Backbone as a printed PyTorch tensor [residue, N CA C, xyz], in Angstrom:
tensor([[[  0.8500,  -1.1770,   0.0000],
         [  0.0000,   0.0000,   0.0000],
         [  0.8940,   1.2380,   0.0000]],

        [[  0.6290,   2.1570,  -0.9360],
         [  1.4410,   3.3640,  -1.0180],
         [  1.1390,   4.2770,   0.1620]],

        [[  2.0870,   5.1690,   0.4170],
         [  1.9330,   6.0810,   1.5470],
         [  0.7230,   6.9920,   1.3640]],

        [[  0.4880,   7.4690,   0.1310],
         [ -0.6480,   8.3730,  -0.0980],
         [ -1.9870,   7.6550,   0.1100]],

        [[ -2.0750,   6.3810,  -0.2810],
         [ -3.3010,   5.6100,  -0.0550],
         [ -3.5130,   5.4300,   1.4470]],

        [[ -2.4290,   5.1440,   2.1700],
         [ -2.5150,   4.9760,   3.6190],
         [ -2.9890,   6.2710,   4.2790]],

        [[ -2.4310,   7.4060,   3.8610],
         [ -2.8170,   8.6990,   4.4370],
         [ -4.2840,   9.0010,   4.1110]],

        [[ -4.7040,   8.7130,   2.8820],
         [ -6.1080,   8.9270,   2.4980],
         [ -7.0410,   8.0780,   3.3470]],

        [[ -6.6790,   6.8180,   3.5750],
         [ -7.4990,   5.9370,   4.4090],
         [ -7.5360,   6.4280,   5.8560]],

        [[ -6.4080,   6.9350,   6.3200],
         [ -6.3380,   7.4480,   7.6870],
         [ -7.2460,   8.6780,   7.8390]],

        [[ -7.2240,   9.5780,   6.8470],
         [ -8.0900,  10.7620,   6.8870],
         [ -9.5610,  10.3560,   6.8860]],

        [[ -9.9020,   9.4350,   6.0100],
         [-11.2780,   8.9560,   5.9250],
         [-11.6740,   8.2780,   7.2370]],

        [[-10.7760,   7.4670,   7.7750],
         [-11.0320,   6.7810,   9.0410],
         [-11.2610,   7.7510,  10.1840]],

        [[-10.5360,   8.8680,  10.1720],
         [-10.6980,   9.8680,  11.2220],
         [-12.1050,  10.4700,  11.1590]],

        [[-12.5990,  10.7540,   9.9490],
         [-13.9550,  11.2850,   9.8200],
         [-14.9980,  10.2360,  10.2070]],

        [[-14.7680,   8.9900,   9.8060],
         [-15.7000,   7.9170,  10.1710],
         [-15.7470,   7.7300,  11.6820]],

        [[-14.5840,   7.7860,  12.3170],
         [-14.5150,   7.6450,  13.7690],
         [-15.2710,   8.7850,  14.4630]],

        [[-15.0830,  10.0080,  13.9810],
         [-15.7880,  11.1580,  14.5630],
         [-17.2980,  11.0040,  14.3810]],

        [[-17.7170,  10.4990,  13.2340],
         [-19.1450,  10.2840,  12.9950],
         [-19.7240,   9.2220,  13.9050]],

        [[-18.9810,   8.1220,  14.0900],
         [-19.4480,   7.0430,  14.9730],
         [-19.5560,   7.5290,  16.4110]],

        [[-18.5810,   8.3300,  16.8450],
         [-18.6170,   8.8600,  18.2110],
         [-19.8020,   9.8000,  18.3960]],

        [[-20.1000,  10.5920,  17.3830],
         [-21.2510,  11.4910,  17.4530],
         [-22.5380,  10.6870,  17.5580]],

        [[-22.6610,   9.6790,  16.7090],
         [-23.8350,   8.8000,  16.7220],
         [-23.9970,   8.1480,  18.0900]],

        [[-22.9170,   7.6410,  18.6480],
         [-22.9490,   6.9770,  19.9470],
         [-23.3500,   7.9450,  21.0640]],

        [[-22.7730,   9.1340,  21.0460],
         [-23.0950,  10.1240,  22.0770],
         [-24.5690,  10.4990,  22.0270]],

        [[-25.0770,  10.7720,  20.8430],
         [-26.4800,  11.1580,  20.7190],
         [-27.4050,  10.0140,  21.1210]],

        [[-27.0460,   8.7920,  20.7590],
         [-27.8610,   7.6370,  21.1550],
         [-27.8980,   7.4920,  22.6700]],

        [[-26.7470,   7.6900,  23.3210],
         [-26.7000,   7.5680,  24.7800],
         [-27.5250,   8.6500,  25.4680]],

        [[-27.7560,   9.7700,  24.7770],
         [-28.5650,  10.8610,  25.3280],
         [-30.0480,  10.7200,  24.9670]],

        [[-30.3700,   9.6570,  24.2060],
         [-31.7530,   9.4160,  23.8440],
         [-32.2160,  10.1170,  22.5710]],

        [[-31.2620,  10.5870,  21.7760],
         [-31.5820,  11.2320,  20.4980],
         [-31.0010,  10.3830,  19.3770]],

        [[-31.8350,   9.5240,  18.7790],
         [-31.3090,   8.6410,  17.7420],
         [-30.8820,   9.4000,  16.4890]],

        [[-29.6040,   9.3340,  16.2100],
         [-28.9840,   9.9450,  15.0460],
         [-28.1740,   8.8510,  14.3820]],

        [[-28.2830,   8.7280,  13.0810],
         [-27.5110,   7.7160,  12.3610],
         [-26.4840,   8.3980,  11.4740]],

        [[-25.2370,   8.0030,  11.6400],
         [-24.1570,   8.5370,  10.8140],
         [-24.1570,   7.8210,   9.4690]],

        [[-24.0950,   8.5800,   8.4090],
         [-24.1050,   8.0270,   7.0550],
         [-22.6700,   7.6950,   6.6300]],

        [[-22.2270,   6.4860,   6.9800],
         [-20.8470,   6.0770,   6.7340],
         [-20.4660,   6.0810,   5.2550]],

        [[-21.4530,   5.8990,   4.3810],
         [-21.1760,   5.8420,   2.9470],
         [-21.6380,   7.1040,   2.2250]],

        [[-21.8100,   8.1810,   2.9540],
         [-22.2540,   9.4350,   2.3680],
         [-21.2160,   9.9670,   1.3800]],

        [[-21.6890,  10.4470,   0.2450],
         [-20.7790,  11.0660,  -0.7170],
         [-20.1860,  12.3540,  -0.1480]],

        [[-20.8420,  12.9270,   0.8470],
         [-20.3370,  14.1520,   1.4750],
         [-18.9920,  13.9090,   2.1590]],

        [[-18.7460,  12.7130,   2.6560],
         [-17.4610,  12.4120,   3.2950],
         [-16.3400,  12.5390,   2.2680]],

        [[-16.5180,  11.9060,   1.1180],
         [-15.4880,  11.9840,   0.0780],
         [-15.3430,  13.4110,  -0.4450]],

        [[-16.4640,  14.0970,  -0.6050],
         [-16.4050,  15.4740,  -1.0930],
         [-15.7100,  16.3730,  -0.0670]],

        [[-16.0220,  16.1840,   1.2110],
         [-15.3770,  16.9860,   2.2550],
         [-13.8700,  16.7360,   2.2720]],

        [[-13.4630,  15.4860,   2.0950],
         [-12.0290,  15.1880,   2.0530],
         [-11.3690,  15.8380,   0.8360]],

        [[-12.0270,  15.7960,  -0.3100],
         [-11.4980,  16.4420,  -1.5140],
         [-11.3870,  17.9510,  -1.3030]],

        [[-12.4400,  18.5450,  -0.7400],
         [-12.4320,  19.9910,  -0.4640],
         [-11.3210,  20.3450,   0.5330]],

        [[-11.1760,  19.5200,   1.5560],
         [-10.1290,  19.7460,   2.5540],
         [ -8.7430,  19.7090,   1.9010]],

        [[ -8.4900,  18.6970,   1.0840],
         [ -7.1660,  18.5610,   0.4600],
         [ -6.8590,  19.7330,  -0.4710]],

        [[ -7.8610,  20.2030,  -1.1890],
         [ -7.6750,  21.3620,  -2.0640],
         [ -7.3310,  22.5930,  -1.2210]],

        [[ -8.1010,  22.8190,  -0.1640],
         [ -7.8520,  23.9580,   0.7150],
         [ -6.4970,  23.8370,   1.3960]],

        [[ -6.1380,  22.6310,   1.8070],
         [ -4.8490,  22.4030,   2.4580],
         [ -3.6970,  22.7680,   1.5270]],

        [[ -3.7880,  22.3530,   0.2650],
         [ -2.7440,  22.6570,  -0.7140],
         [ -2.6320,  24.1630,  -0.9260]],

        [[ -3.7760,  24.8270,  -1.0870],
         [ -3.7690,  26.2770,  -1.2580],
         [ -3.1700,  26.9760,  -0.0450]],

        [[ -3.5670,  26.5420,   1.1470],
         [ -3.0900,  27.1530,   2.3880],
         [ -1.5850,  26.9360,   2.5460]],

        [[ -1.1190,  25.7250,   2.2420],
         [  0.3140,  25.4320,   2.3610],
         [  1.1230,  26.2930,   1.3920]],

        [[  0.5940,  26.5190,   0.1950],
         [  1.2870,  27.3860,  -0.7660],
         [  1.3550,  28.8160,  -0.2530]],

        [[  0.2430,  29.3160,   0.2790],
         [  0.2140,  30.6780,   0.8210],
         [  1.1600,  30.8000,   2.0080]],

        [[  1.1810,  29.7840,   2.8730],
         [  2.0330,  29.7970,   4.0640],
         [  3.4980,  29.5210,   3.7230]],

        [[  3.7490,  28.9820,   2.5350],
         [  5.1180,  28.6900,   2.1170],
         [  5.7280,  27.4960,   2.8260]],

        [[  4.9010,  26.5380,   3.2210],
         [  5.4190,  25.3590,   3.9080],
         [  5.8400,  24.3190,   2.8790]],

        [[  6.9800,  23.7530,   3.0810],
         [  7.4870,  22.7360,   2.1710],
         [  6.7450,  21.4300,   2.3250]],

        [[  6.6220,  20.6960,   1.2630],
         [  5.9930,  19.3770,   1.2560],
         [  4.5810,  19.3720,   1.8270]],

        [[  3.9160,  20.5340,   1.7880],
         [  2.5290,  20.6080,   2.2270],
         [  2.3670,  20.2420,   3.7050]],

        [[  3.4140,  20.4480,   4.5070],
         [  3.3610,  20.1220,   5.9330],
         [  2.7350,  21.2730,   6.7110]],

        [[  1.7970,  20.9150,   7.5840],
         [  1.1310,  21.9200,   8.4170],
         [  1.0540,  21.4190,   9.8570]],

        [[  1.0390,  22.3540,  10.7930],
         [  0.8750,  22.0170,  12.2070],
         [ -0.5410,  21.4940,  12.4430]],

        [[ -0.7000,  20.7100,  13.4840],
         [ -2.0040,  20.1050,  13.7950],
         [ -3.1220,  21.1370,  13.9280]],

        [[ -2.8350,  22.2830,  14.5660],
         [ -3.8990,  23.2660,  14.7540],
         [ -4.3660,  23.8400,  13.4240]],

        [[ -3.4680,  23.9420,  12.4510],
         [ -3.8790,  24.4410,  11.1300],
         [ -4.6940,  23.3840,  10.3960]],

        [[ -4.3160,  22.1360,  10.5490],
         [ -5.0880,  21.0440,   9.9450],
         [ -6.4980,  21.0290,  10.5200]],

        [[ -6.6110,  21.1560,  11.8450],
         [ -7.9270,  21.1780,  12.4870],
         [ -8.7530,  22.3440,  11.9670]],

        [[ -8.1430,  23.5180,  11.8580],
         [ -8.8630,  24.6970,  11.3670],
         [ -9.3490,  24.4770,   9.9350]],

        [[ -8.5230,  23.8760,   9.0960],
         [ -8.9140,  23.6390,   7.7050],
         [-10.0580,  22.6320,   7.6150]],

        [[-10.0330,  21.6000,   8.4650],
         [-11.1590,  20.6490,   8.4840],
         [-12.4460,  21.3450,   8.9060]],

        [[-12.3830,  22.1530,   9.9460],
         [-13.5850,  22.8210,  10.4420],
         [-14.0910,  23.8230,   9.4140]],

        [[-13.1770,  24.5490,   8.7930],
         [-13.5410,  25.4840,   7.7300],
         [-14.2870,  24.7430,   6.6230]],

        [[-13.7710,  23.5760,   6.2440],
         [-14.3800,  22.7640,   5.1910],
         [-15.7380,  22.2300,   5.6270]],

        [[-15.8170,  21.6410,   6.8140],
         [-17.0610,  21.0350,   7.2810],
         [-18.1610,  22.0590,   7.5240]],

        [[-17.7810,  23.3140,   7.7800],
         [-18.7750,  24.3670,   8.0130],
         [-19.6140,  24.6380,   6.7590]],

        [[-19.1490,  24.1670,   5.6210],
         [-19.8820,  24.3650,   4.3700],
         [-20.8950,  23.2560,   4.0860]],

        [[-21.0450,  22.3280,   5.0020],
         [-21.9610,  21.2020,   4.8250],
         [-23.0960,  21.2990,   5.8390]],

        [[-24.1850,  20.6090,   5.5280],
         [-25.2970,  20.5390,   6.4750],
         [-25.2070,  19.2180,   7.2330]],

        [[-25.8130,  19.1780,   8.3780],
         [-25.8100,  17.9560,   9.1910],
         [-26.4650,  16.8020,   8.4480]],

        [[-27.4640,  17.0980,   7.6400],
         [-28.1890,  16.0430,   6.9100],
         [-27.3330,  15.3720,   5.8410]],

        [[-26.2070,  15.9610,   5.5040],
         [-25.3060,  15.3260,   4.5470],
         [-24.4610,  14.2290,   5.2100]],

        [[-24.4070,  14.2510,   6.5410],
         [-23.6230,  13.2660,   7.2840],
         [-24.4740,  12.3770,   8.1910]],

        [[-25.6740,  12.8480,   8.5430],
         [-26.5000,  12.1490,   9.5200],
         [-27.9530,  12.0730,   9.0590]],

        [[-28.6520,  11.0330,   9.5250],
         [-30.1030,  11.0010,   9.3940],
         [-30.6760,  11.1670,  10.7950]],

        [[-31.8280,  11.7930,  10.8490],
         [-32.4650,  12.0950,  12.1190],
         [-33.8380,  11.4610,  12.1290]],

        [[-34.1960,  10.8610,  13.2590],
         [-35.5170,  10.2470,  13.3910],
         [-36.4870,  11.2840,  13.9290]],

        [[-37.6600,  11.3100,  13.3240],
         [-38.6680,  12.2630,  13.7650],
         [-38.3550,  13.6590,  13.2600]],

        [[-39.0970,  14.6050,  13.7870],
         [-38.9130,  15.9920,  13.4000],
         [-37.8660,  16.6310,  14.3030]],

        [[-36.7620,  17.0250,  13.7160],
         [-35.6760,  17.6460,  14.4660],
         [-35.4840,  19.0610,  13.9220]],

        [[-35.5270,  20.0640,  14.7960],
         [-35.3200,  21.4300,  14.3020],
         [-33.8950,  21.6110,  13.7700]],

        [[-33.7160,  22.6070,  12.9310],
         [-32.3870,  22.8670,  12.3590],
         [-31.3320,  23.0790,  13.4340]],

        [[-31.7180,  23.7010,  14.5500],
         [-30.7480,  23.9240,  15.6290],
         [-30.2670,  22.5900,  16.2080]],

        [[-31.1450,  21.6050,  16.2970],
         [-30.7560,  20.2710,  16.7780],
         [-29.8350,  19.5810,  15.8000]],

        [[-30.1150,  19.7680,  14.5140],
         [-29.2350,  19.1910,  13.4950],
         [-27.8640,  19.8550,  13.5220]],

        [[-27.8540,  21.1560,  13.7320],
         [-26.5830,  21.8940,  13.7950],
         [-25.7240,  21.3730,  14.9500]],

        [[-26.3550,  21.0600,  16.0690],
         [-25.6130,  20.5460,  17.2180],
         [-24.9550,  19.2080,  16.8790]],

        [[-25.6250,  18.3690,  16.0970],
         [-25.0190,  17.1030,  15.6800],
         [-23.7910,  17.3600,  14.8070]],

        [[-23.8830,  18.3250,  13.8910],
         [-22.7380,  18.6430,  13.0350],
         [-21.5870,  19.2070,  13.8570]],

        [[-21.9110,  20.0610,  14.8070],
         [-20.8740,  20.6400,  15.6700],
         [-20.2250,  19.5580,  16.5330]],

        [[-21.0110,  18.6250,  17.0360],
         [-20.4510,  17.5240,  17.8230],
         [-19.5010,  16.7020,  16.9550]],

        [[-19.8780,  16.4680,  15.7220],
         [-19.0080,  15.8070,  14.7440],
         [-17.6960,  16.5880,  14.6160]],

        [[-17.7880,  17.9120,  14.5180],
         [-16.5920,  18.7540,  14.4270],
         [-15.7390,  18.6400,  15.6910]],

        [[-16.3880,  18.6040,  16.8720],
         [-15.6390,  18.4160,  18.1230],
         [-14.7480,  17.1800,  18.0170]],

        [[-15.3650,  16.0710,  17.6150],
         [-14.6130,  14.8220,  17.5690],
         [-13.5240,  14.8470,  16.5030]],

        [[-13.7350,  15.5900,  15.4240],
         [-12.6670,  15.7710,  14.4290],
         [-11.5090,  16.5320,  15.0730]],

        [[-11.8270,  17.6080,  15.7790],
         [-10.7910,  18.4100,  16.4460],
         [-10.0400,  17.5670,  17.4730]],

        [[-10.7910,  16.8440,  18.3050],
         [-10.1470,  16.0110,  19.3250],
         [ -9.1990,  14.9940,  18.6810]],

        [[ -9.6230,  14.4000,  17.5690],
         [ -8.7910,  13.4100,  16.8970],
         [ -7.5320,  14.0110,  16.3110]],

        [[ -7.6570,  15.1590,  15.6760],
         [ -6.4920,  15.7890,  15.0440],
         [ -5.5200,  16.3200,  16.0820]],

        [[ -6.0440,  16.9850,  17.0930],
         [ -5.1740,  17.5850,  18.1190],
         [ -4.7660,  16.5860,  19.1990]],

        [[ -5.2800,  15.3600,  19.0840],
         [ -4.9870,  14.3020,  20.0610],
         [ -5.3570,  14.7370,  21.4660]],

        [[ -6.6010,  15.1690,  21.6010],
         [ -7.1480,  15.5860,  22.8940],
         [ -8.1190,  14.5180,  23.3650]],

        [[ -7.9670,  14.0810,  24.5970],
         [ -8.9370,  13.1730,  25.1930],
         [-10.1470,  14.0170,  25.6020]],

        [[-11.3350,  13.7210,  25.0640],
         [-12.5090,  14.5350,  25.4220],
         [-12.7260,  14.6420,  26.9300]],

        [[-12.3090,  13.6190,  27.6760],
         [-12.4460,  13.6550,  29.1360],
         [-11.5140,  14.6900,  29.7680]],

        [[-10.5170,  15.1330,  28.9870],
         [ -9.5100,  16.0610,  29.4980],
         [ -9.9160,  17.5230,  29.2990]],

        [[-11.0640,  17.7520,  28.6950],
         [-11.4940,  19.1240,  28.4240],
         [-12.2180,  19.6750,  29.6420]],

        [[-11.7350,  20.8000,  30.1580],
         [-12.4420,  21.4070,  31.2770],
         [-13.5790,  22.2880,  30.7420]],

        [[-14.4150,  22.7540,  31.6440],
         [-15.6290,  23.4640,  31.2370],
         [-15.3340,  24.7610,  30.4890]],

        [[-14.3160,  25.5110,  30.9160],
         [-14.0300,  26.7890,  30.2530],
         [-13.5340,  26.5750,  28.8240]],

        [[-12.6980,  25.5640,  28.6030],
         [-12.2230,  25.2650,  27.2540],
         [-13.3790,  24.7500,  26.4090]],

        [[-14.2280,  23.9180,  26.9910],
         [-15.3930,  23.4150,  26.2710],
         [-16.3250,  24.5630,  25.8700]],

        [[-16.5020,  25.5320,  26.7710],
         [-17.3230,  26.7040,  26.4570],
         [-16.7240,  27.4990,  25.3000]],

        [[-15.4060,  27.6720,  25.3130],
         [-14.7320,  28.3890,  24.2210],
         [-14.9080,  27.6580,  22.8950]],

        [[-14.7540,  26.3490,  22.9270],
         [-14.9020,  25.5550,  21.7100],
         [-16.3450,  25.6250,  21.2040]],

        [[-17.2940,  25.5370,  22.1250],
         [-18.7050,  25.6350,  21.7440],
         [-18.9970,  26.9940,  21.1270]],

        [[-18.4600,  28.0550,  21.7140],
         [-18.6600,  29.3920,  21.1540],
         [-18.0610,  29.4710,  19.7520]],

        [[-16.8650,  28.9380,  19.6040],
         [-16.1720,  28.9650,  18.3210],
         [-16.9880,  28.2640,  17.2500]],

        [[-17.5760,  27.1210,  17.5590],
         [-18.2570,  26.3130,  16.5550],
         [-19.7440,  26.6130,  16.4110]],

        [[-20.3940,  27.0610,  17.4630],
         [-21.8350,  27.2730,  17.4090],
         [-22.2370,  28.7310,  17.1910]],

        [[-21.4850,  29.6380,  17.7500],
         [-21.9480,  31.0220,  17.7480],
         [-21.1570,  31.9420,  16.8370]],

        [[-19.9720,  31.5570,  16.4590],
         [-19.1270,  32.4000,  15.6240],
         [-18.9670,  31.7520,  14.2620]],

        [[-19.3950,  32.4050,  13.2280],
         [-19.2190,  31.8700,  11.8750],
         [-17.7680,  32.0970,  11.4800]],

        [[-17.0460,  31.0330,  11.1590],
         [-15.6080,  31.1990,  10.8800],
         [-15.3540,  31.8130,   9.4990]],

        [[-15.6280,  33.1070,   9.3670],
         [-15.3960,  33.7980,   8.1050],
         [-13.9140,  34.0690,   7.8820]],

        [[-13.1530,  34.0620,   8.9420],
         [-11.7340,  34.3790,   8.8540],
         [-10.9310,  33.1350,   9.2250]],

        [[-10.2800,  32.5280,   8.2550],
         [ -9.5380,  31.2930,   8.4930],
         [ -8.3920,  31.5020,   9.4820]],

        [[ -7.7550,  32.6460,   9.4460],
         [ -6.6710,  32.9110,  10.3970],
         [ -7.1850,  32.9290,  11.8340]],

        [[ -8.3770,  33.5190,  12.0310],
         [ -8.9690,  33.5280,  13.3680],
         [ -9.2240,  32.1020,  13.8390]],

        [[ -9.7530,  31.2690,  12.9340],
         [-10.0190,  29.8830,  13.2830],
         [ -8.7120,  29.1430,  13.5940]],

        [[ -7.6560,  29.4230,  12.8350],
         [ -6.3420,  28.8110,  13.1050],
         [ -5.8440,  29.2050,  14.4950]],

        [[ -5.9940,  30.4670,  14.8490],
         [ -5.5550,  30.9170,  16.1790],
         [ -6.3400,  30.2270,  17.2790]],

        [[ -7.6210,  30.0600,  17.0730],
         [ -8.4540,  29.3730,  18.0610],
         [ -7.9930,  27.9320,  18.2340]],

        [[ -7.7870,  27.2390,  17.1220],
         [ -7.3350,  25.8440,  17.1870],
         [ -5.9330,  25.7580,  17.7960]],

        [[ -5.0950,  26.7600,  17.5130],
         [ -3.7490,  26.7900,  18.0910],
         [ -3.8300,  26.8520,  19.6190]],

        [[ -4.7470,  27.6830,  20.1210],
         [ -4.9070,  27.8000,  21.5750],
         [ -5.3350,  26.4690,  22.1840]],

        [[ -6.2900,  25.7830,  21.5640],
         [ -6.7210,  24.4820,  22.0720],
         [ -5.5890,  23.4710,  22.0160]],

        [[ -4.8610,  23.4940,  20.9200],
         [ -3.7640,  22.5440,  20.7290],
         [ -2.6820,  22.7480,  21.7810]],

        [[ -2.3030,  23.9920,  22.0150],
         [ -1.2430,  24.2820,  22.9910],
         [ -1.7030,  23.9630,  24.4170]],

        [[ -2.9820,  24.1770,  24.6870],
         [ -3.4750,  23.9990,  26.0410],
         [ -3.8000,  22.5490,  26.3710]],

        [[ -4.3860,  21.8160,  25.4180],
         [ -4.8410,  20.4580,  25.7050],
         [ -4.3230,  19.3930,  24.7470]],

        [[ -3.8500,  19.7890,  23.5830],
         [ -3.4720,  18.8080,  22.5710],
         [ -1.9850,  18.5150,  22.5410]],

        [[ -1.5740,  17.9380,  21.4230],
         [ -0.1630,  17.6290,  21.2020],
         [  0.3080,  18.4370,  20.0050]],

        [[  0.8720,  19.6390,  20.2590],
         [  1.2740,  20.5070,  19.1560],
         [  2.3830,  19.8880,  18.3070]],

        [[  2.3440,  20.1890,  17.0250],
         [  3.3770,  19.6530,  16.1220],
         [  4.2550,  20.7400,  15.5520]],

        [[  4.0650,  21.9620,  16.0070],
         [  4.8580,  23.0500,  15.4430],
         [  5.9170,  23.5610,  16.4110]],

        [[  6.3520,  22.7090,  17.3340],
         [  7.4070,  23.1020,  18.2640],
         [  8.6380,  22.2510,  18.0160]],

        [[  9.7740,  22.8170,  18.2680],
         [ 11.0200,  22.0820,  18.0830],
         [ 11.1810,  21.0910,  19.2210]],

        [[ 11.4300,  19.8410,  18.8730],
         [ 11.5800,  18.8230,  19.9290],
         [ 13.0190,  18.3870,  20.0330]]])
């Protein structure tokens, strides 16, 4: 298996894992949500992410398209913000748009946790509130702002990749 195929499978697996965790969390709370594992939106989101990543790496001048974890997380969230929850999940019964949005945001949480290598149990309430504000109340119109937000989470709770070891 070539390295690029392995990386593509790993990226896809990360999104599938985040979707399964979202489905499990909602089920445990009594809100049946089904993650669409074979949704074309997953492949499209990955394609959109890779295009944006390449453009961002060129603008940033990073060699070999290498980016720090917080920038990768920001690019995923930027990409996923262009999709609706119904492209990734099915909902039983009548669910208001705000309820669907929460499922998409929860999906984004798990994507962030996976990329930044944060244990969800390790998030304290103030950081969780900041993340919720970032994803639910602030439309990420400015990618640099989103990168700074993800950088703060990464430095505080994650495993940063942009430091000299």
